[in-house]
C-alpha positions as CSV (number, residue, x, y, z in Angstrom):
1,M,-39.4,14.6,12.6
2,N,-39.3,15.1,9.3
3,D,-40.8,13.0,6.4
4,R,-38.2,11.3,4.1
5,N,-38.6,10.3,0.7
6,H,-36.1,7.9,-0.7
7,L,-37.4,9.2,-4.6
8,D,-36.7,13.0,-4.2
9,H,-33.4,12.7,-6.6
10,V,-35.9,10.4,-8.9
11,A,-36.6,11.7,-12.0
12,L,-39.1,10.0,-13.9
13,T,-38.8,8.2,-17.4
14,H,-42.0,7.3,-19.7
15,E,-39.7,4.6,-22.0
16,V,-37.7,1.4,-20.7
17,K,-34.1,2.8,-19.7
18,I,-31.4,0.7,-19.8
19,I,-28.4,1.9,-18.0
20,E,-25.8,0.3,-19.9
21,N,-21.6,-0.3,-18.7
22,G,-20.3,2.3,-20.1
23,L,-22.3,4.9,-20.2
24,L,-20.5,6.6,-17.5
25,E,-17.7,7.8,-18.4
26,I,-14.5,7.7,-15.8
27,P,-11.7,10.0,-17.6
28,M,-8.1,8.9,-15.9
29,L,-5.4,11.9,-14.1
30,A,-2.9,12.3,-16.3
31,I,0.0,14.8,-16.1
32,L,3.4,12.9,-17.4
33,D,3.4,11.2,-20.5
34,P,5.6,7.9,-20.7
35,D,8.8,10.5,-22.1
36,G,8.5,11.9,-18.9
37,N,6.8,15.4,-20.9
38,I,3.8,17.2,-19.2
39,Y,1.3,16.4,-21.0
40,P,-0.5,19.5,-24.2
41,G,-3.4,20.8,-21.5
42,A,-1.7,19.5,-18.2
43,T,-1.0,21.8,-15.3
44,A,2.3,20.4,-12.8
45,P,0.8,20.5,-8.9
46,D,2.4,23.0,-6.9
47,I,5.9,20.5,-6.1
48,D,9.2,21.8,-4.6
49,K,12.4,21.2,-5.6
50,A,13.2,19.5,-2.3
51,L,9.8,17.8,-2.5
52,A,10.2,16.5,-6.0
53,E,13.7,15.3,-4.5
54,K,12.3,13.1,-1.9
55,I,10.1,11.7,-4.4
56,Y,11.7,10.3,-6.1
57,H,14.5,8.7,-3.9
58,T,11.9,7.0,-1.7
59,M,10.7,5.6,-4.7
60,V,14.3,4.7,-5.8
61,Y,15.3,3.1,-2.3
62,T,12.1,1.3,-2.3
63,R,12.7,-0.5,-5.7
64,L,16.2,-1.5,-4.4
65,L,15.1,-2.7,-1.2
66,D,12.3,-5.4,-3.3
67,E,15.1,-6.2,-5.3
68,R,17.8,-6.9,-2.3
69,M,15.0,-9.0,-0.3
70,V,13.4,-10.9,-3.2
71,A,17.1,-12.2,-3.3
72,A,17.3,-12.7,0.2
73,Q,14.1,-14.6,0.1
74,R,15.3,-16.8,-2.7
75,Q,18.7,-17.4,-0.5
76,G,16.7,-19.0,2.4
77,R,17.1,-15.4,4.8
78,I,13.5,-15.0,5.0
79,S,10.3,-16.6,3.8
80,F,8.4,-14.0,2.4
81,Y,8.6,-11.4,0.5
82,L,6.3,-9.1,-1.5
83,A,7.5,-6.5,-4.2
84,S,6.0,-3.1,-5.7
85,T,8.1,-3.0,-8.6
86,G,6.1,-0.5,-10.9
87,E,3.7,0.3,-8.1
88,E,5.9,2.6,-6.5
89,A,4.6,6.0,-7.8
90,A,1.4,4.8,-6.3
91,A,1.9,3.9,-2.8
92,V,5.3,7.1,-2.9
93,A,3.4,10.1,-4.2
94,S,0.2,9.7,-2.1
95,A,2.3,9.5,1.0
96,A,4.3,12.5,0.2
97,A,0.7,14.4,-0.4
98,L,-0.3,13.8,3.0
99,S,0.0,15.6,6.5
100,E,1.8,13.4,9.2
101,N,-0.8,13.0,11.5
102,D,-3.1,11.5,9.2
103,M,-3.1,7.6,9.3
104,I,-2.4,5.5,7.1
105,M,-4.1,1.8,6.2
106,S,-2.1,-0.5,4.0
107,Q,-2.8,-3.8,2.8
108,Y,1.0,-5.2,1.7
109,R,2.2,-3.7,-1.1
110,E,2.8,0.0,0.6
111,Q,6.5,-0.1,2.1
112,G,7.1,2.7,0.1
113,A,4.5,4.9,1.9
114,L,6.3,3.9,4.9
115,A,10.0,4.9,3.6
116,F,8.7,7.9,3.1
117,R,7.7,8.4,6.3
118,G,10.8,7.7,8.1
119,Y,10.8,4.5,8.4
120,T,14.9,3.0,8.6
121,T,16.4,0.8,6.9
122,D,17.3,-1.3,10.1
123,Q,13.5,-1.3,11.1
124,F,12.4,-2.7,8.0
125,M,15.2,-5.9,8.0
126,N,14.2,-6.3,11.8
127,Q,10.7,-7.0,11.4
128,M,11.6,-8.8,8.1
129,F,13.8,-11.0,10.3
130,S,11.6,-11.6,13.2
131,N,14.4,-10.3,15.8
132,R,14.5,-9.1,19.3
133,L,14.6,-5.3,18.0
134,D,11.1,-5.8,16.0
135,P,8.7,-4.4,18.1
136,N,7.1,-7.1,17.2
137,K,8.5,-10.0,18.0
138,G,8.7,-11.8,15.2
139,R,4.6,-12.5,15.1
140,Q,4.2,-11.2,12.1
141,M,5.0,-12.4,8.6
142,P,7.8,-10.5,7.0
143,I,6.9,-6.9,5.4
144,H,3.2,-6.7,7.6
145,Y,4.8,-3.5,9.5
146,G,3.4,-1.2,11.8
147,D,4.9,2.1,13.4
148,K,2.8,3.9,16.2
149,A,5.0,7.0,15.8
150,L,4.8,7.3,12.1
151,N,0.6,6.5,12.1
152,F,1.0,3.6,10.0
153,M,-1.1,1.0,10.8
154,T,0.0,-3.1,11.5
155,I,-0.7,-4.7,8.1
156,S,-3.1,-8.2,8.9
157,S,-2.7,-10.4,6.0
158,P,-6.7,-11.3,5.5
159,L,-7.2,-9.1,2.3
160,G,-10.0,-6.3,3.3
161,T,-9.7,-5.8,6.6
162,Q,-8.6,-2.6,6.8
163,I,-11.0,-1.1,4.6
164,P,-13.8,-0.9,7.4
165,Q,-11.2,-0.3,9.9
166,A,-10.0,2.7,7.6
167,A,-13.7,3.7,7.6
168,G,-14.2,3.4,11.7
169,Y,-10.7,5.1,12.7
170,A,-11.7,8.5,10.5
171,Y,-15.1,8.3,11.4
172,G,-13.2,9.2,15.2
173,Q,-11.2,11.4,13.8
174,K,-14.3,13.2,12.9
175,L,-15.9,12.9,16.3
176,A,-12.9,13.9,18.4
177,G,-12.1,17.0,15.8
178,K,-8.6,16.2,14.7
179,D,-7.5,18.1,11.6
180,A,-6.4,14.4,10.2
181,V,-7.8,11.8,7.2
182,T,-7.3,7.9,7.3
183,I,-6.0,6.5,4.1
184,C,-6.5,3.3,3.1
185,Y,-4.5,0.9,0.7
186,F,-6.2,-1.8,-0.9
187,G,-6.1,-3.8,-4.4
188,E,-8.7,-4.2,-7.2
189,G,-8.6,-8.0,-6.0
190,A,-9.5,-7.2,-2.4
191,A,-12.4,-4.8,-3.5
192,S,-14.2,-8.1,-4.2
193,E,-13.9,-8.9,-0.2
194,G,-17.5,-8.0,1.2
195,D,-15.1,-5.6,3.5
196,F,-14.8,-3.2,0.9
197,H,-18.5,-3.1,0.1
198,A,-19.3,-2.5,3.7
199,G,-16.4,-0.2,4.4
200,V,-16.8,2.0,1.5
201,N,-21.1,2.0,2.4
202,M,-20.4,3.0,6.5
203,A,-18.3,5.9,5.5
204,A,-20.2,7.3,2.4
205,V,-22.9,7.0,5.0
206,L,-21.6,8.1,7.8
207,N,-19.5,10.8,6.7
208,C,-16.6,9.8,7.3
209,P,-12.7,12.0,6.5
210,V,-11.3,8.3,4.5
211,I,-9.3,8.4,1.4
212,F,-10.1,4.7,-0.2
213,F,-6.9,4.0,-2.8
214,C,-7.4,1.3,-4.7
215,R,-4.5,0.4,-6.5
216,N,-6.2,-1.3,-9.3
217,N,-2.3,-3.4,-10.8
218,G,-4.3,-5.8,-13.2
219,Y,-4.0,-8.7,-11.7
220,A,-5.7,-10.7,-8.2
221,I,-2.1,-12.7,-7.8
222,S,-3.1,-14.7,-11.1
223,T,-6.4,-13.6,-11.8
224,P,-7.0,-11.2,-14.2
225,A,-8.8,-7.7,-13.8
226,A,-11.3,-9.5,-16.4
227,E,-11.9,-12.1,-15.1
228,Q,-12.5,-10.4,-11.8
229,F,-14.8,-8.4,-12.6
230,A,-17.3,-7.0,-15.8
231,G,-17.5,-3.3,-14.5
232,D,-15.8,-0.1,-14.8
233,G,-13.3,-1.0,-12.5
234,I,-13.5,0.1,-8.8
235,A,-14.4,3.5,-9.9
236,S,-17.4,2.9,-10.7
237,R,-18.0,1.2,-7.2
238,G,-17.4,4.2,-5.2
239,I,-20.0,6.4,-7.5
240,G,-22.7,3.5,-7.0
241,Y,-21.5,4.4,-2.7
242,G,-22.1,7.8,-3.3
243,V,-18.8,8.4,-2.1
244,R,-16.6,11.4,-4.7
245,T,-14.4,9.6,-7.3
246,I,-10.9,10.5,-8.9
247,R,-8.9,8.0,-11.1
248,V,-5.7,8.0,-11.7
249,D,-2.5,7.0,-13.6
250,G,-1.0,5.5,-11.1
251,N,2.5,5.3,-13.1
252,D,2.3,9.2,-13.0
253,P,3.8,10.2,-9.8
254,L,2.6,14.0,-10.1
255,A,-1.1,13.1,-11.2
256,V,-1.0,10.9,-8.4
257,Y,0.8,13.4,-5.5
258,S,-2.3,16.0,-7.1
259,A,-5.4,13.5,-7.3
260,T,-4.4,12.6,-3.2
261,K,-3.9,16.4,-2.3
262,Q,-7.6,17.4,-3.9
263,A,-9.0,14.7,-1.8
264,R,-7.7,14.8,1.3
265,A,-8.4,18.4,0.6
266,M,-11.9,17.3,0.0
267,A,-12.2,14.7,2.8
268,L,-11.1,16.9,5.6
269,E,-14.1,20.4,4.7
270,T,-16.6,18.1,3.7
271,N,-16.3,15.0,6.1
272,Q,-16.7,12.7,3.3
273,P,-14.8,10.4,1.8
274,V,-13.2,10.0,-1.6
275,L,-12.4,6.5,-3.7
276,I,-8.9,7.1,-6.1
277,E,-8.8,4.6,-7.9
278,A,-5.0,4.2,-9.4
279,M,-4.4,2.5,-12.5
280,T,-1.3,1.0,-12.3
281,Y,0.9,-2.6,-13.2
282,R,2.5,-5.0,-10.6
283,L,5.6,-6.3,-13.3
284,A,7.1,-8.1,-10.0
285,A,5.8,-11.3,-9.1
286,H,3.0,-11.4,-6.6
287,S,4.5,-12.5,-4.2
288,T,8.1,-14.9,-4.0
289,S,5.7,-17.6,-3.9
290,D,4.3,-16.7,-6.9
291,D,5.3,-17.4,-11.2
292,P,4.1,-14.5,-13.0
293,S,5.1,-16.6,-16.5
294,G,2.5,-19.2,-16.0
295,Y,-0.5,-16.2,-16.2
296,R,1.2,-13.1,-18.8
297,S,3.3,-13.0,-21.2
298,K,7.1,-11.1,-21.3
299,N,5.5,-9.4,-24.2
300,E,2.9,-7.2,-21.9
301,E,5.3,-6.7,-19.1
302,D,8.1,-5.2,-21.4
303,K,4.6,-2.5,-23.0
304,W,4.1,-1.8,-19.2
305,R,7.9,-2.0,-18.5
306,L,7.7,1.7,-20.8
307,K,5.5,3.0,-18.3
308,D,8.0,2.6,-15.7
309,P,7.2,5.7,-12.9
310,L,10.8,5.6,-12.0
311,T,12.0,6.1,-15.3
312,R,9.0,9.1,-16.1
313,F,9.6,11.3,-13.1
314,K,13.6,10.8,-13.4
315,Q,13.3,12.3,-17.0
316,W,10.8,15.4,-15.5
317,L,13.4,16.4,-13.0
318,L,16.0,16.1,-15.5
319,S,14.2,18.8,-17.7
320,K,14.1,21.1,-14.6
321,A,17.6,20.4,-14.1
322,W,16.4,19.1,-10.9
323,L,18.4,16.1,-10.8
324,D,21.9,15.2,-10.9
325,E,23.0,12.0,-12.5
326,A,26.0,11.6,-10.6
327,A,24.7,12.8,-7.7
328,T,21.7,9.9,-8.2
329,E,24.0,7.3,-9.3
330,Q,26.0,8.1,-6.1
331,F,22.2,7.9,-4.5
332,M,22.0,4.7,-5.4
333,Q,26.0,2.6,-5.1
334,Q,25.3,4.1,-1.3
335,T,21.5,2.6,-0.8
336,R,22.1,-0.5,-2.1
337,S,25.6,-0.9,0.5
338,D,23.5,0.4,3.5
339,I,20.1,-2.1,2.5
340,L,23.0,-5.4,2.4
341,A,25.2,-4.1,5.5
342,A,21.8,-3.9,7.5
343,L,20.5,-6.9,6.3
344,K,23.6,-8.3,7.4
345,T,23.3,-6.9,10.4
346,S,19.8,-7.8,11.9
347,E,20.3,-11.4,10.6
348,Q,22.6,-11.8,13.5
349,V,20.7,-10.3,16.1
350,A,18.9,-13.5,18.2
351,V,15.0,-14.0,17.1
352,N,12.7,-13.3,20.4
353,P,12.8,-16.3,22.8
354,L,9.4,-19.1,21.9
355,A,8.8,-18.4,25.9
356,D,7.0,-14.9,25.6
357,I,4.8,-16.0,22.2
358,V,1.5,-15.4,24.5
359,E,2.4,-12.5,26.4
360,D,1.4,-9.3,25.7
361,V,-2.3,-9.9,25.5
362,Y,-3.7,-10.9,28.7
363,A,-3.3,-10.1,31.7
364,E,-2.6,-13.5,32.8
365,V,-2.3,-16.1,30.0
366,P,-5.2,-18.8,30.3
367,W,-3.9,-22.0,30.9
368,H,-5.4,-23.8,27.4
369,L,-2.2,-21.7,25.9
370,K,0.4,-22.3,28.4
371,E,0.1,-25.8,27.4
372,Q,0.5,-24.9,24.4
373,R,3.6,-23.1,23.8
374,D,5.0,-25.9,26.5
375,A,4.1,-28.1,24.2
376,L,5.5,-26.1,21.4
377,I,9.3,-25.6,23.3
378,A,9.2,-29.4,24.5
379,H,8.7,-30.2,20.4
380,V,11.7,-27.5,19.6
381,K,13.9,-29.4,22.4
382,K,13.3,-32.5,20.8
383,Y,14.4,-31.8,18.0
384,P,16.9,-28.1,17.9
385,S,18.5,-29.3,14.1
386,K,14.9,-28.7,13.3
387,Y,15.1,-25.0,14.2
388,P,18.3,-24.1,14.4
389,K,17.9,-20.1,15.5
390,T,14.9,-21.2,17.3
391,S,16.6,-23.5,19.8
392,G,19.5,-21.6,20.2
393,D,17.9,-20.1,23.4
394,L,15.6,-21.9,25.0
């Protein structure tokens, strides 16, 4: 056994040295300026027309889906929704840089990544309406998607649980010799959870091929970043744990794609984690239960609208003659129509029966869960008018 010395890398000093916040400068990768032009000295990634169009169309699709489903929630057709307005590039462009074999572990604002993988509008709707075509049988809240075929792990509501899970899954990928990584999405608010520190440290120590992708959108619900932490964002934490770290403009699709592409290559080559902090902004409310006017100004929002990733990427595509304005407008009209049609169809599909609410978990349902299920069914039968969807199928 070799002798160990945890001071091997430590330099000596004979004066008191205080490391202050900001002493270590962490730059932000940016390729496209807010007007959609390549910054002087920047180089666009190796990306072809087909992939660029897919990224743009997926971002547009995600925004249109968000708009329709927020409206559906306001109409009482679904119970809850989380929009990704302003953050589409962070999810879609990063997913575009992955292999289909890579596992995605999401928080709850990465519907764009799932759409890029091929999740259909019908699948989105069936999950949100919790109907009989929903693979989760209505046991999850809306927007808690999951799809085994697309290597998209089912979303959990508690913040940060996916972070140590991602480290463990990536460790398993390494042991199995798979040519794949895991990407784990979360917000800067979730990085305040203990799971973040445990997961990142675990990945660093065990050399796990995982990409920790933090969407720093400035707010943890209503708490601004300045009131969450005094350090230099989330990137500085990756450095503190000995993890390769990249800070990127999260509203710049080309920069996000480049950063994620390189992060994936490094994670695979070295079997070590990489942390990406995407600096973006949540233009939408945190959820349909939130009113952002209570904690931020319209003026602040308007300033960030000038950095809209969809507008920025559209201008770049137009400059390369890779986008046709008329065809884009037709795509948007057809997408709106398809989303509305799928919504109307899915909300007519019957919900799952209460009788199977505790099935698929135990070989034999425990007595106490049977009692609770029977009590619930009796309650709904007693007050059928209060549960119009459920009571009709008892």
